[in-house]
TORMIMI-380867 format. One line per field, with one value per residue (C-alpha): residue number from 1; residue in three letters; x, y, z. Coordinates in nm, 2 decimals, decimal comma. Layout:
N
resi <- NUM/... .
resn <- ALA/... .
c1 <- X/... .
c2 <- Y/... .
c3 <- Z/... .
***
This chain:
231
resi <- 1/2/3/4/5/6/7/8/9/10/11/12/13/14/15/16/17/18/19/20/21/22/23/24/25/26/27/28/29/30/31/32/33/34/35/36/37/38/39/40/41/42/43/44/45/46/47/48/49/50/51/52/53/54/55/56/57/58/59/60/61/62/63/64/65/66/67/68/69/70/71/72/73/74/75/76/77/78/79/80/81/82/83/84/85/86/87/88/89/90/91/92/93/94/95/96/97/98/99/100/101/102/103/104/105/106/107/108/109/110/111/112/113/114/115/116/117/118/119/120/121/122/123/124/125/126/127/128/129/130/131/132/133/134/135/136/137/138/139/140/141/142/143/144/145/146/147/148/149/150/151/152/153/154/155/156/157/158/159/160/161/162/163/164/165/166/167/168/169/170/171/172/173/174/175/176/177/178/179/180/181/182/183/184/185/186/187/188/189/190/191/192/193/194/195/196/197/198/199/200/201/202/203/204/205/206/207/208/209/210/211/212/213/214/215/216/217/218/219/220/221/222/223/224/225/226/227/228/229/230/231 .
resn <- MET/ALA/SER/ARG/ARG/TYR/GLY/THR/ARG/GLY/ALA/THR/ARG/CYS/ARG/PRO/TRP/PRO/PRO/GLN/GLY/THR/ALA/PRO/SER/ARG/ARG/THR/ALA/ALA/GLY/THR/ALA/CYS/ARG/THR/SER/ARG/ARG/SER/THR/ARG/SER/PRO/SER/GLY/ARG/THR/SER/SER/PRO/THR/CYS/SER/PRO/SER/SER/MET/PRO/SER/PRO/SER/PRO/ARG/ALA/TYR/PHE/GLN/GLN/ARG/TRP/ARG/GLN/PRO/GLY/GLN/ALA/GLU/ALA/ASP/PHE/GLY/ARG/TYR/ASN/ILE/ARG/CYS/VAL/VAL/ARG/THR/ILE/TYR/VAL/LEU/PHE/SER/GLY/ARG/GLU/ILE/PRO/ALA/ALA/GLU/GLN/GLY/GLN/GLU/ALA/MET/ASP/LEU/ALA/ASP/GLY/SER/ALA/PRO/LEU/PRO/GLU/TRP/PHE/THR/GLU/GLU/ASP/LEU/ASP/VAL/TYR/ALA/ALA/LEU/TYR/GLU/ASN/SER/GLY/PHE/GLY/TYR/PRO/ILE/LYS/MET/PRO/TYR/GLY/SER/LEU/ASP/LYS/MET/ALA/THR/GLN/LEU/GLU/ALA/ARG/PHE/GLU/VAL/PRO/VAL/LEU/MET/VAL/MET/GLY/GLU/ASP/TYR/VAL/MET/LYS/LEU/PRO/GLY/PHE/GLU/ALA/ALA/VAL/ARG/GLY/GLY/MET/MET/ALA/GLY/PHE/ALA/PRO/ASP/LEU/LYS/VAL/ALA/PHE/VAL/PRO/GLU/GLY/ARG/HIS/PHE/VAL/GLN/GLU/GLN/PHE/PRO/THR/GLN/VAL/ASN/GLU/LEU/LEU/LEU/GLY/PHE/LEU/LYS/ASP/HIS/PRO .
c1 <- 15,35/15,11/14,81/14,93/14,98/14,66/14,42/14,24/14,25/13,92/13,74/13,85/13,58/13,62/13,52/13,66/13,88/13,83/13,49/13,18/13,12/13,49/13,57/13,40/13,37/13,22/12,93/13,04/12,86/12,65/12,81/13,17/13,45/13,84/14,09/14,32/14,69/14,93/15,15/15,09/15,11/15,45/15,57/15,89/16,15/16,37/16,10/16,10/15,81/15,70/15,52/15,15/14,85/14,66/14,40/14,16/13,94/13,88/13,54/13,52/13,42/13,05/12,79/12,88/13,25/13,51/13,76/14,04/13,93/13,89/14,23/14,39/14,31/14,61/14,55/14,21/14,30/14,55/14,29/14,04/14,28/14,42/14,09/14,15/14,43/14,64/14,50/14,15/14,24/14,40/14,11/13,86/14,05/14,06/13,70/13,58/13,81/13,76/13,40/13,27/13,17/13,42/13,35/13,21/13,12/12,81/12,86/13,05/13,14/13,49/13,61/13,65/13,29/13,21/13,42/13,23/13,42/13,15/13,21/13,42/13,76/13,79/13,84/14,19/14,30/14,35/14,37/14,74/14,79/14,62/14,86/15,16/15,03/14,93/15,27/15,44/15,21/15,27/15,64/15,60/15,27/15,03/15,21/15,35/15,06/14,84/15,08/15,14/14,93/14,64/14,81/15,04/14,80/14,79/15,17/15,23/14,99/15,25/15,51/15,33/15,64/15,78/15,80/15,88/16,18/16,16/15,90/15,60/15,35/15,02/14,80/14,45/14,14/13,89/13,59/13,70/13,91/13,68/13,41/13,61/13,47/13,69/13,93/13,81/13,82/14,17/14,31/14,14/14,18/14,55/14,62/14,87/15,09/15,18/15,35/15,48/15,55/15,64/15,33/15,14/14,81/14,67/14,33/14,23/13,85/13,73/14,00/13,94/14,15/14,39/14,42/14,77/14,65/14,32/14,47/14,84/14,90/14,75/14,95/15,27/15,22/15,17/15,49/15,70/15,57/15,66/16,01/16,06/15,96/16,20/16,52 .
c2 <- -11,48/-11,19/-11,43/-11,58/-11,23/-11,07/-11,37/-11,51/-11,28/-11,18/-11,23/-10,93/-10,82/-10,53/-10,48/-10,25/-10,40/-10,48/-10,64/-10,46/-10,51/-10,51/-10,15/-9,86/-9,89/-9,69/-9,80/-9,97/-10,07/-10,38/-10,72/-10,61/-10,78/-10,75/-10,78/-10,49/-10,48/-10,49/-10,24/-9,87/-9,60/-9,44/-9,14/-9,19/-8,91/-8,72/-8,60/-8,27/-8,04/-7,88/-7,55/-7,56/-7,34/-7,21/-7,44/-7,16/-7,27/-7,60/-7,64/-7,59/-7,87/-7,93/-8,20/-8,35/-8,29/-8,42/-8,66/-8,45/-8,17/-8,39/-8,55/-8,20/-8,25/-8,41/-8,77/-8,81/-9,03/-9,23/-9,31/-9,41/-9,63/-9,78/-9,97/-10,20/-10,41/-10,25/-10,46/-10,36/-9,99/-10,00/-10,19/-9,94/-9,64/-9,78/-9,87/-9,53/-9,31/-9,48/-9,37/-9,07/-8,89/-8,76/-8,95/-8,73/-8,81/-8,77/-8,60/-8,82/-9,06/-9,16/-9,30/-9,65/-9,65/-9,69/-10,00/-10,27/-10,59/-10,70/-10,40/-10,50/-10,35/-10,12/-10,33/-10,19/-10,28/-10,65/-10,86/-10,91/-10,53/-10,51/-10,77/-10,57/-10,24/-10,38/-10,53/-10,20/-10,00/-10,27/-10,17/-9,79/-9,72/-9,44/-9,15/-8,98/-9,02/-8,87/-8,59/-8,50/-8,32/-8,33/-8,28/-8,01/-7,79/-7,52/-7,52/-7,50/-7,21/-7,00/-7,08/-6,93/-6,75/-7,09/-7,14/-7,42/-7,30/-7,60/-7,70/-7,87/-8,12/-8,16/-8,45/-8,48/-8,68/-8,43/-8,64/-8,61/-8,31/-8,06/-8,15/-8,01/-7,67/-7,39/-7,62/-7,57/-7,19/-7,21/-7,44/-7,31/-6,95/-6,98/-6,95/-7,24/-7,04/-6,82/-7,12/-7,28/-7,03/-7,30/-7,52/-7,76/-7,89/-8,21/-8,36/-8,72/-8,68/-9,00/-9,00/-9,00/-8,99/-9,27/-9,16/-9,29/-9,64/-9,61/-9,49/-9,59/-9,58/-9,23/-9,09/-9,25/-9,09/-8,75/-8,80/-8,92/-8,63/-8,38/-8,52/-8,51/-8,14/-8,07/-8,27 .
c3 <- -2,66/-2,72/-2,71/-2,38/-2,23/-2,34/-2,37/-2,67/-2,97/-3,11/-2,78/-2,58/-2,33/-2,09/-1,73/-1,46/-1,19/-0,90/-0,95/-0,83/-0,47/-0,37/-0,46/-0,62/-1,00/-1,28/-1,50/-1,82/-2,14/-2,11/-2,18/-2,14/-1,95/-1,92/-1,63/-1,54/-1,61/-1,33/-1,51/-1,43/-1,69/-1,72/-1,91/-2,11/-2,06/-2,29/-2,52/-2,70/-2,76/-3,09/-3,18/-3,15/-3,20/-2,91/-2,76/-2,69/-2,98/-2,81/-2,64/-2,26/-2,03/-2,04/-1,96/-2,29/-2,37/-2,61/-2,45/-2,60/-2,38/-2,07/-2,11/-2,06/-1,69/-1,51/-1,41/-1,56/-1,86/-1,65/-1,39/-1,66/-1,85/-1,53/-1,46/-1,76/-1,91/-2,19/-2,47/-2,38/-2,37/-2,71/-2,86/-2,72/-2,84/-3,19/-3,20/-3,05/-3,26/-3,60/-3,65/-3,83/-3,52/-3,25/-2,93/-2,65/-2,29/-2,09/-1,75/-1,52/-1,80/-1,91/-2,24/-2,11/-1,98/-2,35/-2,39/-2,58/-2,65/-2,90/-3,13/-3,43/-3,50/-3,80/-4,12/-4,16/-3,81/-3,74/-3,42/-3,51/-3,52/-3,18/-3,04/-3,15/-3,03/-2,69/-2,65/-2,72/-2,48/-2,22/-2,23/-2,26/-2,09/-2,20/-2,03/-2,33/-2,57/-2,30/-2,22/-2,59/-2,69/-2,45/-2,12/-2,25/-2,44/-2,16/-2,12/-2,50/-2,53/-2,34/-2,61/-2,91/-3,03/-3,15/-3,52/-3,76/-3,97/-4,20/-4,46/-4,30/-4,43/-4,23/-4,34/-4,19/-4,23/-4,36/-4,26/-3,89/-3,78/-3,94/-3,69/-3,40/-3,31/-3,45/-3,62/-3,98/-3,95/-3,81/-4,07/-4,38/-4,26/-4,26/-3,89/-3,90/-4,14/-3,85/-3,69/-4,01/-4,29/-4,54/-4,47/-4,70/-4,57/-4,73/-4,66/-4,71/-4,78/-4,61/-4,35/-3,98/-3,66/-3,76/-4,12/-4,17/-4,08/-4,26/-4,59/-4,57/-4,95/-4,98/-4,68/-4,81/-5,15/-4,99/-4,78/-5,07/-5,29/-5,01/-4,97/-5,35/-5,35/-5,06/-5,14 .
***
């Protein structure tokens, strides 16, 4: 069913919709092609928020800016993703955010402008995985993943009195998150302890954005060890 809904697996190509000449469209990477989904992005309700550290250390918008920063602007990510079908969006995000470098945009460029259907998936993420994820997002939309944390950073910055009163384990890919400006100083300098007094930080040396999928065995061992230490 997933193959019928999203087309032939392993041959996803991405192009904005409508076609050029019928409506304004943005520039995309050469040789890409994919039809848009009819389903609009929706934000699931009934979610709860969590304590967070201030986003003030994140870089300000600039001619070349991180997408995490741009997605703080209401509607920007939704408009970008809405030009493509769900499977193409999920595929592009996994390709872009699985590299060693954090994706950044040129002025006037969006994440999906970098879509390249010829780029291979990460070795740990299969076409079958992509089918399952695309089907799930087809049902839920991208609303909540965009809102939390990106679209809520400014709002959460006003709730800095919130604290985790339970033990907390934070697992991160060391090869990735430490490249965010100000992040290494905040984490290694102990700033997070102010929000989670009983905090354990664990780094996966070669881990990147999707560290739990890239190194599931290591992450599971960390989780099980943490639960064993906190029965």
